[in-house]
Structures are given as C-alpha cells and as structure tokens.
C-alpha positions, 0 to 999 in steps of 0.5 A: 524545496521539499526538504525545506517544506518537511523541516517546516512541518509543525511538531506533533505530540502523539499518543502511544496508540498513534506512535504504533501507527507511524510509518517506517522506511523500507521502500526503495524507489526506482527513481527519486521523483516518485517519493518527492512527487507523492510527498509534495502532493500530500503537503499541498493537501492533495490525495495521492493514488499509488498505481502499480502491479501487486508486489511493487511496494505501494504499501511500503511507499505509503509507510515511508510517506507517513514516516517522512511526514511524522504522521500516524496512518490509519488503514483500510483494506478494501474488499467486496465486503467493505461497508460503511461501518468498516470506514466510519465505525460501529456501535457496540454494547458496553458496561460502565463501572456500575455494570450498567449497559450502554451503547458506545460508538467505536470510531472507524479509521476515516473518522479517526484520521479526519478528527486527528488531522492524520493520514488515511491509507486505502489499500486496493481501493478498486476492490471495494463495491461501487456503492461503497466508495461514494461514502468517501466523496466528501472526504476526498474533495475540497470539502474534507467533510463527511456526515457519519450516519451512525452518530449524525455528526458532521465531521470536518477534517482537521488540518494535516489530514491526508489520503493515500490510496493504492490500486492494482489495475487489471487485477482479478476482483478489481473494477476500474475506478470511475472518472469522478473518483479518479479525478479526486487524486494525483496519480503516482505510478509505482513500477517494479524495481530493476537492476541496481536498485533491486539488488540494493533492496534485496541485499537490504531487506532479504536474508540472503547476503551472498551478492552472487546469488542475489545478482542471479535473482535480480537477473531472474526478475528482469527476465520475468518482467520482460515476459510480463511486458510481452504478455507471456506471464501474469504480474504475479510471476514478477512480484517483488514481494515473492522474489524477496520470499524466494531470496529468504528461502534460498538461505536454507534450501536450494534457490531453484526450490525456493523459487518454486515455493515462493513464485511458481506454486502461486501461479495457476496457469501450468504454462506460466509455471513451466516458463518460470522454472525454465528461466530459473534453471538458466541461473540456478 
C-alpha cells in the first residue's frame, strides 16, 4: 500500500537550490514500521513528531523521509534565541543595479516550505521559548495558513507541504510541549538501535570495518543502554552518534582511548565517567 502511494506521487521539478535540500538515505530503523508509519502520516497530510533520545537518529530519519518523498527539506534549529524572524524571514537593505538602496525581504524556512509545497523540519522543538511556538499554530493545524507580520501577507501552504519535528524529552534546556501543540502531531517513537541492526549501521556508516571490534562496540552499547534504563547513566552515555565517533577513532587509536574521547569526556558526572570506562574495559 505504502509503496503504491510513493509510486503515485507527482513528479517534481526542482531548482539547483532545492536539489541541495533533498534528503538522503542513512537511517537504519529498529523496526520497519517506524519509517512506514512516518511516511504514511506525511502522505496523509499529518504533522510528524519524532520523539527519542539524543543521538537516536531523528534527523537522519527526517532526511530519509525527505529522500523517499523526493522533497526538499527546510530546517529550523530551535533554541531559546529562536524568534519570528528565524521562522518567517527578515528585511534587509539591498542595492539595485543603479546602486539605489531598497528594502528587500528575505523569506525564512517556514515561508519557503509553505509557498513551495515542500517539507519543514523543526529540530528540538521543545528548546524554543513558549511564546515563540504559537506563531506556528496556524501552520500546524488544518488551516495550513499564517500571516507574515513582516510583509502583511497571508500565506496558504501549497499542496505537498509537510512538517516534521523532533523532540528530546527530559533533556537539559527543554520544556514539555503543551498539549495543544502536541495534539497537532502524529508521534513516532525513535529508540536507539541495538543488536544486529546497530552492527549493520556501524559497519555501513563507520570507518571501522573489523567485525570483531564492531561487535564489541555493539555489546558495549547494549550494556550502556541497560544502565540508562536503570537510571544509572544519562542518555548522553548511550548516544549512537557518540558510538559512531568512537568507532571511527578506533581506526587510528586504541578502542579504549577512542571511547574516552568520544563518549566518556562528554559526561559531566564523574561516577558516570568511571562506570563507562569500567564497562568498556571488559571488552577492550
């Protein structure tokens, strides 16, 4: 059913700029339903919220979804400094061919994605200030509409427009999404990879190709995740992104030192640092 829907998507003609924003493969799912369900929701015109720990591959998943839909993806990286200009665009002073000064409006990612009927990716949406997010209410609900205060233009999203957001729940600097905003999304849980799926990912995306060493890293990851679930380690210790960095470094330095540089030294708590080293020393 999903493959048929993808095959029947209308062909698109993209500019050179838009081609640079096309997604790419690179995400390995713990289970196929994660990709299938996210794609199905987007095809049906739903907003998708990817929820999972840091380093679990949410951004890579968003990029894969864009690639499968053959859609450019405009990105917003949320922070406490995010404002309406970062979302909608800003005015700047420009000069014409006669060197005459004029004010020009530079559209932001929200306006571009809406007017072109393409994808908008909002990373770490719960890092934004509470008074910034209501700007997106009309974008995220059935209206698919927004009034740009900088141009006084009411923008109606073109067919094909879709929104993917990502969230790290409980992470430092984040705040819980209010229910009204969360209800505008279909939520897809994105857990860490484990076992064979993780080994396949490491062998595909890491510089480390020694299967025995990679297997040790996979077992290390499983042990770290177990400690995270027990509340003995923070999620940072089990980040797949950090694990891949350690695997890359292990091609030019001893694995234990690679783990120290890529994983241990990122941790603030001395007990956590010691715990990770103790576990790593059982393998390396």
